FIDO-685764 format. One line per 4 residues: number of its first residue (from 1); their letters; for each residue y, z, x of C-alpha. Coordinates in Angstrom, 3 decimals. Layout:
BEGIN
NUM = A = Y Z X; ...
% end
This chain:
BEGIN
1 = WFRV = -111.697 8.661 26.205; -108.602 9.797 24.356; -105.831 12.354 24.803; -104.742 14.771 22.103
5 = SDNS = -101.192 16.122 22.264; -99.901 18.716 19.816; -96.142 19.113 20.041; -96.001 21.396 16.994
9 = VDPA = -96.720 24.423 19.213; -94.835 25.829 22.177; -95.883 25.091 24.845; -97.252 21.725 23.721
13 = AKRD = -101.071 21.561 23.783; -102.735 18.668 25.573; -106.446 17.912 25.803; -108.485 15.000 27.146
17 = VFID = -111.661 14.251 25.178; -114.473 12.062 26.501; -117.056 10.684 24.068; -120.287 10.156 26.018
21 = KLTL = -122.412 9.230 23.001; -121.541 8.427 19.416; -124.115 7.103 16.970; -123.948 6.630 13.226
25 = GALS = -126.881 5.405 11.181; -126.802 2.959 8.294; -124.359 3.882 5.560; -124.734 2.273 2.139
29 = NTPE = -123.514 3.033 -1.365; -125.883 0.571 -3.045; -127.975 2.165 -5.811; -131.241 1.695 -3.887
33 = NKDN = -129.880 3.203 -0.636; -127.308 5.807 -1.681; -129.876 8.666 -1.462; -130.730 7.830 2.172
37 = KTPF = -129.607 10.235 4.873; -127.196 8.759 7.398; -127.853 10.401 10.775; -125.079 10.901 13.320
41 = ELIG = -124.759 12.230 16.856; -121.691 13.102 18.894; -121.948 14.191 22.534; -118.980 14.623 24.822
45 = RSNK = -116.763 16.779 26.954; -113.197 17.915 27.127; -110.935 18.721 30.041; -112.781 20.168 33.039
49 = YAHF = -115.666 22.266 31.663; -115.883 22.146 27.857; -118.746 20.101 26.432; -120.222 19.557 22.989
53 = DFKG = -123.337 18.143 21.339; -123.474 17.762 17.556; -126.148 16.103 15.427; -126.666 15.917 11.718
57 = FSQP = -126.785 13.753 8.666; -124.671 12.843 5.694; -125.426 11.749 2.145; -121.910 10.979 0.935
61 = FIDK = -122.778 8.825 -2.088; -125.078 11.131 -4.071; -123.786 13.146 -7.057; -123.309 16.261 -4.935
65 = PIHH = -122.698 14.958 -1.404; -124.611 16.718 1.393; -123.460 16.971 5.002; -125.423 18.833 7.686
69 = LKGF = -124.175 19.691 11.182; -126.070 21.385 13.995; -124.979 21.693 17.582; -122.821 23.506 20.069
73 = LKEL = -119.499 23.694 21.845; -119.657 25.378 25.267; -117.172 26.557 27.890; -113.929 25.965 26.005
77 = SLRS = -111.113 27.733 27.859; -109.617 30.417 25.639; -106.336 30.158 27.521; -105.984 26.603 26.208
81 = VSTY = -106.116 27.782 22.571; -103.912 30.837 23.094; -100.889 28.963 21.757; -102.583 28.893 18.336
85 = TQEA = -103.826 32.512 18.300; -100.445 33.958 19.212; -98.921 32.741 15.975; -101.926 33.264 13.687
89 = MQIE = -103.303 36.603 14.934; -100.579 38.040 17.187; -102.969 37.877 20.170; -102.437 36.223 23.516
93 = LKSG = -105.685 35.014 25.082; -105.151 35.450 28.811; -108.568 34.270 30.005; -112.163 33.660 28.964
97 = QFNT = -114.482 31.029 27.567; -115.551 30.262 24.017; -119.078 29.122 23.155; -120.492 28.498 19.715
101 = DIDV = -123.740 27.361 18.131; -123.365 25.857 14.659; -125.944 25.162 11.957; -124.229 24.517 8.615
105 = TLKG = -124.816 22.493 5.477; -122.177 21.517 2.947; -123.541 20.611 -0.521; -120.665 19.534 -2.700
109 = EQLE = -118.182 22.359 -2.085; -120.830 24.987 -1.198; -121.124 25.826 2.492; -124.209 27.605 3.860
113 = GDVV = -125.201 28.279 7.427; -124.685 30.313 10.558; -122.278 30.205 13.443; -122.947 32.171 16.636
117 = LLLQ = -119.782 32.985 18.574; -119.738 34.047 22.228; -116.516 34.977 23.984; -117.111 35.367 27.721
121 = GLET = -114.710 37.121 30.093; -112.259 37.708 27.257; -108.901 39.170 28.268; -106.305 39.596 25.537
125 = GIAD = -102.783 40.859 25.197; -100.555 41.700 22.273; -98.292 38.762 21.513; -95.715 40.876 19.667
129 = SDEA = -95.784 44.544 20.698; -93.303 45.599 17.966; -95.566 44.245 15.230; -98.668 45.775 16.853
133 = GALI = -96.960 49.188 16.969; -96.112 48.915 13.273; -99.745 48.067 12.466; -101.036 51.085 14.408
137 = DQGA = -98.462 53.362 12.689; -99.888 52.213 9.334; -103.446 53.021 10.439; -104.504 49.387 10.913
141 = LPLN = -106.677 48.296 13.834; -105.132 45.353 15.726; -107.560 42.476 16.279; -107.262 42.606 20.072
145 = LALG = -108.250 46.302 20.029; -111.189 45.498 17.736; -112.323 42.703 20.081; -112.041 45.074 23.040
149 = MLKD = -114.350 47.544 21.283; -116.978 44.814 20.853; -117.191 43.865 24.546; -120.485 44.446 26.312
153 = SDGN = -120.740 45.630 29.938; -120.095 42.058 31.151; -116.898 41.765 29.113; -118.499 39.428 26.543
157 = VEFE = -118.284 39.513 22.756; -121.136 37.912 20.808; -121.908 37.932 17.119; -123.395 35.795 14.401
161 = VPLS = -121.237 34.847 11.442; -123.156 33.820 8.339; -121.133 31.276 6.392; -121.457 30.880 2.671
165 = GSTS = -119.102 30.138 -0.115; -117.061 27.448 -1.719; -114.666 25.442 0.419; -112.337 25.228 -2.589
169 = DPQF = -112.033 29.053 -2.706; -108.558 30.058 -1.482; -110.133 33.068 0.317; -112.353 30.809 2.435
173 = GMSS = -111.120 30.453 5.998; -110.267 32.209 9.264; -109.063 35.416 7.611; -112.637 36.315 6.639
177 = IVAL = -113.810 35.838 10.248; -110.990 38.055 11.550; -111.930 40.684 8.953; -115.585 40.488 10.058
181 = ITQK = -114.620 41.062 13.726; -112.496 44.067 12.828; -115.154 45.504 10.504; -117.883 45.187 13.137
185 = AIWM = -115.689 46.872 15.763; -114.979 49.807 13.443; -118.712 50.229 12.710; -119.526 50.216 16.434
189 = AT = -116.751 52.681 17.204; -117.912 55.135 14.568
% end
């Protein structure tokens, strides 16, 4: 068990994390063993409902290191991460849960895989209404409006995000996921 506190945001974010199972296989950089896969497993929970289960392997000592991760994170409260989205995307997450299934492989700097995102009971608000109004005046679609257009009849948003590219590419990151959400919403609306 450990507690994570982030005082760099306002209000400060606090989270308790419980590690129920952590295993790491043999790890060796000797010439005869450096090609061996080192399996790992991490199972745990956080705060009241969030839980995770990740498995995979690593080959860190080969010429082009390979790391594979498969697993899930379920029932993470979106309200608890709202502090971060307000600054980054000008969205306040009022309620909902975040679930994800991950199956990715990193070979050297090349990332390949899929991430399935499910936002359940998502309720958003505009963090800065002046900025949102300026975006709409310019013809841009605010992210919270795009997310609202993607909701199904139960208020859920689900989509699969294929990941590929180089982790050293400056364009790699959250901005491409935000662009994908907005693009999908526009396609559905038209």
